[in-house]
C-alpha positions, -999 to 999 in steps of 0.1 A, spaced: -152 225 -659 -163 221 -622 -158 190 -601 -195 183 -603 -196 187 -641 -167 164 -646 -182 138 -623 -216 138 -639 -200 138 -674 -180 107 -664 -211 90 -650 -231 97 -682 -203 81 -702 -209 48 -685 -238 27 -699 -239 6 -668 -246 37 -646 -273 50 -669 -295 20 -661 -288 18 -624 -319 11 -603 -328 0 -567 -322 -36 -578 -287 -29 -592 -258 -49 -578 -242 -17 -564 -273 -1 -548 -281 -4 -511 -318 -13 -508 -341 13 -492 -349 -8 -461 -312 -15 -456 -304 22 -460 -330 30 -434 -315 4 -410 -280 20 -415 -295 55 -408 -308 43 -375 -272 34 -364 -251 62 -377 -255 99 -372 -236 110 -403 -252 118 -436 -259 89 -459 -258 93 -497 -271 65 -521 -279 62 -557 -314 75 -549 -299 109 -541 -293 136 -567 -257 142 -555 -247 105 -559 -226 110 -590 -205 135 -572 -203 117 -538 -193 83 -550 -161 93 -568 -127 96 -554 -102 123 -563 -94 106 -596 -127 111 -615 -117 86 -642 -120 58 -616 -156 47 -618 -163 38 -581 -196 22 -574 -201 17 -536 -234 8 -521 -236 40 -501 -214 68 -489 -215 77 -452 -200 110 -439 -191 99 -405 -192 124 -376 -168 105 -354 -154 72 -342 -188 60 -330 -202 62 -365 -173 41 -378 -178 15 -351 -215 14 -359 -209 12 -397 -184 -17 -393 -207 -36 -371 -236 -30 -394 -215 -42 -424 -205 -74 -406 -241 -81 -396 -253 -77 -432 -224 -94 -449 -212 -62 -466 -177 -48 -468 -168 -13 -456 -140 10 -467 -128 45 -460 -117 74 -481 -112 107 -464 -102 125 -496 -101 98 -523 -65 99 -535 -55 65 -546 -91 54 -554 -97 22 -573 -127 2 -583 -119 -23 -556 -143 -4 -534 -173 -14 -556 -201 -29 -535 -189 -15 -502 -202 11 -477 -177 39 -483 -169 60 -452 -158 96 -457 -137 104 -426 -130 141 -432 -148 151 -400 -120 135 -379 -98 166 -377 -79 162 -345 -42 171 -346 -19 174 -317 19 180 -318 44 173 -291 75 193 -301 95 183 -271 87 146 -277 90 149 -315 57 132 -321 23 140 -335 -12 124 -333 -32 129 -365 -68 119 -370 -80 104 -403 -93 136 -419 -62 157 -414 -45 166 -447 -8 172 -452 -12 209 -456 -27 210 -421 2 191 -405 28 210 -425 13 243 -413 12 231 -377 49 222 -378 61 251 -398 87 270 -377 92 242 -352 123 227 -370 104 194 -372 86 177 -400 66 147 -410 74 131 -443 51 150 -467 46 141 -504 42 162 -535 8 176 -526 -7 190 -494 -41 177 -503 -40 140 -494 -48 129 -459 -18 120 -437 -34 87 -427 -43 75 -462 -9 85 -476 10 67 -448 -11 35 -451 3 32 -487 39 37 -476 43 75 -481 69 85 -507 81 119 -494 102 148 -505 124 139 -476 124 101 -481 160 100 -493 170 113 -459 145 95 -437 129 67 -457 92 59 -462 66 77 -440 50 43 -430 82 34 -411 79 64 -388 45 53 -374 45 48 -336 9 37 -331 -23 32 -351 -59 36 -338 -84 17 -358 -118 0 -358 -112 -37 -364 -134 -61 -384 -154 -69 -352 -162 -32 -347 -139 -27 -318 -119 5 -315 -83 -5 -306 -48 10 -304 -21 -10 -321 16 -7 -314 47 -29 -321 44 -42 -285 6 -48 -284 2 -65 -318 34 -68 -338 19 -86 -368 -10 -61 -373 14 -32 -366 37 -45 -394 7 -47 -418 -7 -13 -411 27 4 -418 25 6 -456 4 -25 -461 -28 -6 -469 -61 -2 -451 -73 -37 -455 -71 -46 -419 -92 -19 -402 -107 15 -405 -80 38 -392 -92 67 -370 -58 82 -360 -20 76 -362 9 87 -340 41 94 -359 76 104 -352 87 139 -363 120 144 -378 146 173 -380 140 198 -408 155 231 -395 160 245 -430 145 236 -464 157 249 -497 139 241 -529 116 250 -557 112 246 -594 134 251 -625 118 250 -659 132 252 -695 118 251 -730 113 217 -745 144 221 -767 165 217 -736 150 183 -727 180 161 -734 206 184 -717 183 190 -687 177 153 -682 214 146 -686 222 172 -660 194 158 -638 210 124 -638 244 138 -632 233 158 -601 212 128 -589 242 105 -591 263 128 -568 234 140 -546 236 135 -508 206 121 -490 194 156 -481 188 164 -518 157 152 -537 152 158 -574 121 151 -595 121 158 -633 90 164 -654 82 165 -691 50 187 -693 27 193 -722 0 214 -705 -30 235 -715 -39 269 -700 -55 256 -668 -59 275 -635 -34 252 -617 -7 255 -644 18 283 -639 16 308 -668 51 301 -683 41 264 -686 8 269 -703 0 258 -739 36 245 -745 61 218 -738 85 223 -709 111 203 -691 111 209 -653 132 199 -623 117 202 -588 139 199 -558 142 200 -520 173 202 -499 173 198 -461 198 225 -454 206 260 -466 212 276 -500 249 275 -498 251 237 -494 223 231 -520 238 252 -547 271 234 -545 253 204 -560 231 222 -586 259 235 -609 251 211 -639 215 222 -638 223 258 -635 246 257 -665 220 243 -689 215 269 -717 233 295 -697 206 296 -670 179 305 -696 151 292 -675 114 298 -681 108 296 -644 130 296 -613 113 295 -579 143 279 -560 150 294 -526 142 289 -489 109 271 -485 88 272 -453 74 237 -445 39 251 -450 47 257 -487 64 223 -495 32 209 -509 32 238 -535 66 230 -551 52 205 -576 22 227 -583 -2 197 -584 -39 205 -586 -61 201 -555 -94 198 -573 -104 163 -585 -96 155 -621 -102 125 -644 -68 110 -649 -54 81 -669 -19 71 -659 6 44 -652 37 41 -631 68 18 -629 100 16 -609 131 18 -631 163 -1 -626 183 27 -643 180 59 -662 209 64 -685 214 82 -719 196 54 -737 166 58 -713 166 95 -719 164 90 -757 137 63 -754 115 83 -731 117 116 -750 108 98 -782 80 78 -766 62 108 -750 67 127 -783 83 158 -768 74 189 -788 43 173 -804 11 190 -792 -5 156 -793 22 140 -771 18 127 -736 6 153 -711 27 146 -679 58 125 -674 74 126 -640 107 109 -630 115 107 -592 150 100 -580 148 76 -551 178 59 -533 193 71 -500 173 59 -470 145 47 -492 168 19 -504 181 8 -470 164 -23 -455 157 -24 -418 143 -52 -397 120 -27 -380 103 -17 -412 66 -23 -418 50 -38 -449 62 -10 -472 98 -20 -465 123 -3 -487 127 4 -524 158 -10 -542 152 7 -575 167 41 -581 139 58 -600 101 60 -602 84 69 -635 48 83 -635 31 91 -668 -3 100 -681 -27 129 -681 -62 143 -678 -90 126 -697 -117 153 -696 -139 135 -721 -144 98 -730 -129 105 -765 -96 114 -749 -91 80 -733 -80 59 -762 -52 84 -774 -39 87 -739 -39 50 -734 -20 46 -766 7 70 -755 10 52 -722 14 19 -740 41 35 -761 60 46 -730 56 11 -715 71 -5 -747 100 21 -750 110 18 -713 107 -20 -713 145 -26 -708 144 -4 -677 111 -13 -661 114 -32 -628 80 -49 -632 65 -33 -602 57 1 -587 52 16 -552 20 10 -532 11 47 -533 7 46 -571 -3 10 -577 -35 -1 -593 -35 -33 -572 -15 -50 -545 1 -75 -568 20 -48 -587 32 -31 -555 45 -57 -531 70 -85 -534 57 -121 -531 68 -126 -494 50 -94 -484 19 -104 -503 19 -138 -486 23 -123 -451 -5 -97 -457 -28 -125 -469 -21 -146 -439 -29 -117 -415 -61 -110 -435 -73 -146 -433 -67 -146 -396 -81 -112 -387 -108 -107 -413 -118 -140 -429 -152 -126 -440 -137 -95 -457 -156 -69 -436 -128 -44 -443 -117 -36 -478 -91 -11 -489 -83 5 -523 -58 -22 -529 -72 -52 -511 -54 -84 -502 -81 -102 -521 -116 -97 -533 -135 -114 -505 
């Protein structure tokens, strides 16, 4: 199914969207659209356009976004004009370069697509990079490949560097270097008054704190400057086994994770996948248990830690791609799809993952049952991610040792209820281990992602800088 077909199918499934008209709450009136068109040079798409039901969605097509209009900005001047227009008309404005992390919090906004902002400059000697809002991780990884330096990339090369970092940025290399947001040196943004400003720790410490992992609720970011970190060698890849090896593999996973140095990151998956283009052939139409890994050094050092995993079932793996990894290919290890999909999922931080948790999880997702949960991912955290530092931004640090992500594709409306039931089953089974919160990158709202003191500080900054709610992010401080 194409992106357009899925989006239109999702729109048709909504009775509210079927009756949308020019007087609908989430439609920008024609005269207002014309006024906006006089102020921005980028293409404007509204509910009156045939492509609306494709343009209005984020990457997750299950999230039924209903902005007033979508503007494909051509540069910073368009962003300035759009923010000033929104302030004048009493409208909120938001930005989504790609749409990862989309939520319905953007309903009723002017949604800016910032993919045209593609500037990228790297200072290898100074170990810094300046990245504009439309640059994706695959672009930065490719630019840095061979330099011995890296940013802090996540599981996919598709998200924008800016959007990912605004939400904290949970990286393959986070155990060594912490969250990506804490490596930001400067942020360029259009503020709620429509002024294009550059924010640093010296120029505006409160706003600088908020922008580093506190989300995009304080301005429309046009570029970031980040520190680059040493990554002279990367070893990693994927190991996969048949579902019958789930318990021993997860046991070996936790054993290796407990002894792992900060350079080693491990993510385990329970996969129940169809024959889709983005699914490796050995993992199609079957259950598999998978461990993905990266190690910031050479094979000799890495393999010294991987013995328990290598010994599972006498190395009878379905897939083994582990080896040296160029930085440009790091976003391919987890084999996540680039094309938008309709997803239903949940996430939680875990306080522990012991033998009891292994038994509870494998039973809850119904491993081996074709009707079981599609995707369950367990990320080992710890290391630098868990170390507090007074210089951190709003993303702070993560005390919990594991992050659990679970759900799957909901290609038709009829698939939603069974998937929701399986997600609820996991929530119940993992109750004794759930921390009651998740990380901002995967949160549905701010309240589930930030501790009370951070929420209060974000709210105070929002009230001071944007009392009328001109700027709105995917996870706003409040619905103003």
